[in-house]
N, C-alpha and C positions, 0 to 999 in steps of 0.2 A: 528497629527502634530509634523512631527520631526523638533523638533527646533533648531537643531544643525545644520542640511545643509539648513533650509530657512537661517538663521543666517551667515551662512559663504560659501557655495557652490554654492548655487540655482542663478541663473540669476532672479532676480526680476522685476517685469514691471506692470507701472499704467492700470487696467484694461479703456478699452473704454467705461464700460457702468453706469458710474458713473455721478451724477450731485452734485454742492454744493451750503447751502443755502449762504445769503449774511451773512458777517462778523457779528457778534454782541458781541461789548465789548472784539473785539478781539478773540473770539469765532466764528466758525463756524461746519455745519454737513455736510458731506457726505453721498451720500445714493447710493446705489449698487441697479440700478431702477429692473432689474429682479428678482433680491433676496429679495429686501426690508428690507434688510439691512442697519443698519447706524449708523456710526463713529464720535463723535465728538474728534475734534480734536482744536488746536490753531492755529493762522495765520503761525507761527513758524513752526509747526509740517505739516502744510498744505504744506511750501513751500518745507518742503524734502522730502513728500511724490513727490511731482512733478517733484523731480530729476528722480523717477523711470518710467519718459514718454518713456525713452530709458531704454531698459532691462538692468541691471547692478548689481552685485553682491555686498551686504551689505560690504562686508569689502574691495571692493575697493572706495566705496563710502565715509568713513569713516574717509579715509585721506582731503580726499578734503574738506569735511566738518569741518574738524580742522582747515586745513590751512586757509580755509575763516572765522574763529571763529564763524560757525553757529553750529556747533554741541553739542547736549543736554547733559546733562549726559547718559552713556551709557546703564546704566537700562529702561532708560525712551525711550532712540532710541529700544530695542529691546523691549520694551512691544509695541510701537507705530507700528514698523514692523509686529508685530506677532499680535496683535489685527486688522489692516487692513488687513493681509492675511484671520484670521478666518471672517471677515465681508465682501470679495469678491472685497474689493477695491483693494489691489496688486495682483498678478498672480504670482506662483511661478513656471518657467520653459516656461512661457505662459500656465499654467494650473490653474482651480480653484481649490482651496483648501479649501474653505468655505464650511460648513455641513447645507447646507440648500436648500430647493429647489426653484425654480423659482414661482414665484406670479404673477397672471395676473390681472392687473386690471381691475374694473368694466365698463362699457363702459356707463358713466353716462353723457348725453344729457339736463340735469336739470342745468342750471345754475343761479346762486345769487350772487350777491355782492354789496348789498347796501352800501352806501359811510356811512352809520350813523346805520349799521346793531348792534355794540356795545351797540350802546346807546338804541337803541331799546331794546337790551336785559337789558340793566339795567333796564329800566323805567320796565317792566315787575318784574323782579324779583324784586325790590321793592314795586311795588303795591301788588303783592302776598304776599311780608313781611309784608307789614302794614294788611295785615290781621290778623295775629297774635297779634299783639297789639294793634286793635281797638277793639276787647271788647272779650266776653268769647267763648270759642269753644264749638260747635254744635255738640253734637252724633247725625247720623242717628234715625232714628224711626222704619225704615222696610226695613226689607231683600231686596228689592228692592231700595230702596236709595242705600244702601251699594254695589248692582249688577252695580248700574250707575256709582256711584262713579268707582269703580274697573275700569268698561272700561273706564271711561275717562280716568284715569292713562295711561291704555295701549294704549290708542289714543295720547294720550299727549309725552307719549316717543317714540313713532312711529314719530311722527308730529317733534317733535326736531332733533332724527336723521338724517329725511331725509331734513329738513332744515341746519343741519350740513352737509349733502354729498352734498347738492345743493351750498352752502360756498366753501367747499373744490373746488369744478369745477370750481368755480369762482374765486378763488384766484391759476388757474391753477394747485391745485395738485391734487393728486391720491386717489380715492375710493376705500376702499378692503372690502373684507369680505362682502357684504349685503345680510342678509339672514334673516327669521324670528327667532328670540329667542325664540323658545317656552317650551323648556324645562326650564323656570323661572317661578318665583311667580308673575310677570307681564310680561305675553309676547309680545312683541314688534318687530318691525322693528330697525334692528341693522346694523350699518357697523365700519367701523373702522377708525377711526378720527386720527390715528397714525403721518398721512404722514402733518398734519397743520404744527408739528415744523420746515419742511424745508421754510415754507413761514414767519416763525419767530413769536414774542411774538402777533401782532395784531390779526395774523391767527387765534392762540389759543384759545388765552380770547373769539374774538368772535365767534369761535366754540364753546366754552364751556357755554356761555351766549345762544347762539341760542338752545343748548340741552337743557338748564332749562327754556327756556323763555315759551312756551307754558303752561307747568305746573303750573308755576309760575300764569300766568295770569287769567286762568281758575279758579285756585283754590282761587285767588280775585274775580273774577266775581260772585263766588258759595258763598263768604262770604255775598256778597251785597242780591243776587236773589235765593239763594237757600242755606242757610247755614245750611243746613244739612246734605250735602255734603261735607261740610270742613274737617270734623276728617279723615275721608277716605283720600279724597286727601291730608290733611297733612303727612300723612303715605308716600304718594307717593313722596313728597319731602324731608322726611328724608331720604329715599332710594337712588335719584338722589343727595345727599350731604352728603351723608354718607362718612365720612374721610378715604376712603380706595383707592390704590393707580391710580382705572381707572373708579374713578365717575367723571361727571363732575363737582362736586364742587371742587375737588383738583385739575381737570387741571386746573380750571381758578385758585386757588391759587399758582400752580406751574408754568401757566404763566407771572403770575403779579409778583411775587418775589423770583423765585427759579432762581439761577445761574445755567445754564448747566455744571454739572460735567463733564471733560474731561473723557473720553475712557481710556486716562491711569493712571486714578487716582483709578479709581478699579476693582474689578474683576478680581485680575493682573493675567496673563497668563504664563510670566519669570519669575517663580521664585526659579529658579536654586541660588545659597546662600541666600535666602530671609528667612529670621528666621520669625518667627509669629508677632513678638515685632515691626519688620520693615514695615508690613505691615498694624499694627493695627494704627501706630504713620501716616503711609499716608492717612490712612481712615480720623483721628482726622485733620491732616494737611488741606486737601481737602476738610471738614465739611461742608457744609453752615448753618451758625449758624443762620442766622438771619432769612433761610426758615425754620428751625427747628424751631424758636420760634413762628414765627408768623403760622404754620401750630398746633404746641401745642396747641395755644392760640383758634385755628380755630377748633379745635377737644375740647377743654372744652366747647364752646360756643353751640357745635352742642350738647352735651351731656346735658349740662344749659334748650335748647329749647326745646329738645326733654323731659324732667323731668316737666318744667313747663306748655306745652301742654295739659300732661296729666294732669296736677294737674288743670289747666283751664276747661278741657271737663268733668271729674269726681266730680268736684266740692269738691276737697280734699282741707282740712284745714290743710297745712302744719305742724303746731304750736302744734297743736293738736295730730297728728299723732306723732308728734317726741318725745311731751311729754309719750304718750302712749308706743312708743318705750321705749324709758328711763326706768318708771318704771317695763317692765318688764322683764326687765335684757339683753334688746336687746346689748347693749354696752360691756357685758362681752364676750358675745358669738361673736360680730364683732373682738373685740381684739385678740382672739383666733384665729379666720381665718386668720386675717392678720398677726399675729405672723405665723402661720403654710404656709402662703402663702409666706411670706419673707424668710423664713427658706427653703422653696422649690426652688425657686430662687436663694439662696446662692447652694446649693447643683447642682443644675443645671448649676451653673456658674463655681463651681471647675469642675466639670465633663466634662465639655464643655475644659479647661483650659487643665483638665490632658488627654483627647484626643489629643488637637492639640501639648501635650508636647511627649507624647509618640510617634505621628506620626513623629514631628520632631528632636526624641533624638537621632537616629540611623545617622542622615547626620551629628547633632553635633556632634556626637564624632570622625565621619570621620574626619571633618575638623578642630578637634582639634589636632587629633593624626599628621595629613599632616604639622599645623603650627608648632608643637612642633617641628616637624623634619626639619621646614627652620628654627625656630628660633635660632635654636642650631648654625645651619651653620651660621647664621647671624650674632650673637655675638662673633663666633670667626672670622668674616670676612672670614671666610676659605673658597669660594665660586669657585667650579672648574667648568670649561667649561660644563662638562658634568651634572652637578646641575643645571644651568643657561638653557640648554638645555632643560633637562626634565622639568623643571617652562615652558619655552616657550609650550611646547609641552601641559601641561595641561591648556592653556591660550586660551580665545575664540579669543583672537586679533592676536595671535601667529600661532597658534597649524596648521593650512593650509602652512605653509612653508616649504620648504624641509630639508634636513639636514643637507646641506652645507649652505644654506644662515643662519637659526639658529644657525650652529657652529660662522660663520662669526659674528653674531651681538652679540652672548654670548663672542667672543673675545674682545668685545670693552665696556663690562658693566662690571661698578666699585660697588662696596657694600659699602654702607653709613648708619649709624647708625646716626639717629634722635631721640634726646631725646623728653619726651612727651611733649604738648603743644609749640612746636616751629615750625616756618614757615618753609613750604622750597620754596615756590614759592606765589607771589602774584599774582594776576587775573591784567592782565596787561600788567608785565615787559617783556622784550625782551628775548624772547626766543632762549636758544642756549645748551639746554639738554632735554631729556624723560627722565621723573622720572617715575619708574614702582614699585607700592607697590609688594614689595617678601614677606612679611610678619607683620601683623600689622593692 
């Protein structure tokens, strides 16, 4: 991707193959339908992208946005444009620049849109969860019972994905990648449910609950009539609710509590003059702290449930086991292991930071040398027309101007030294002058 050409010379236009979701808390999702790519934007960013319904250069649009007081910070604007180009939302000179192949949706003729599908899912999940606390967990007695429970897990997973696909079709969403996932510990029918995000949170959590409902329901029923199958079925539930990004449990937590992050707040493409610590600060600024806390609590609860189920199934006396462990000197070895683990993490962290530093140090030295030359000129206020023209040629905003225009502008530029922590202009002031940071 030629960032300089895209941000300066190219004619940009909005693709005709996109659809937008309903805004949720000022956030909406754009989708390129043939490519199945998504872009998360704010309503303000969507208004800016709509300006490209007629082909226009970004450098022609920026002055209009500034005059209308609708321009975001330039770094955010450039990031938005590059992300939109990468997702196929924006075309460059009428051509698609996104590095994605076209994806065809499945023709899914089975539609299901029950008004209370999410509540049915909640009832099934609670019913299955009740089997965990209603009594001791039973182990299978024969290999045949293990096989039956294993086949039930595969069947329930398949049924969950089938019903999820029906719900997606019922919400007028696309169903992708329907296949038999046979290279798996639990072979089952699979479909991609990512398109549920375009229909909103209700569709997402309904799909997640529908995926989990069959297995939870059969686990609850087995605890009543066939308790020998319960333990193996619970292993399937632990897989289904595993705290990893693609599981149904994580999808449910994400749909309920996560604020969808803007595409411009992560995985930055516009990296010129953007140092490592700038990116880290942005990550911290846009981090969804509430979701991280809830997800961490969910992970701890999942681990605790796995431990309790195994303790109940194998009739383990946890207190006696802990006493034996301490008497055998296991605490010492655990301490040694934890120290080794912490030391390894510290070393890896330093290695990662050193790698980032070495990767950026060259560009830092180049910037420092340029600033030193400019700062000397600023302090002496000895800014010639040639100095200003040279500065314009390195500026993203002015570099495409012709030499005569640059010299005409440079003749009207005055040097100004501003002491640290002094205000230059306040937001909302009447604008009668354009300020450009030459150094600092």
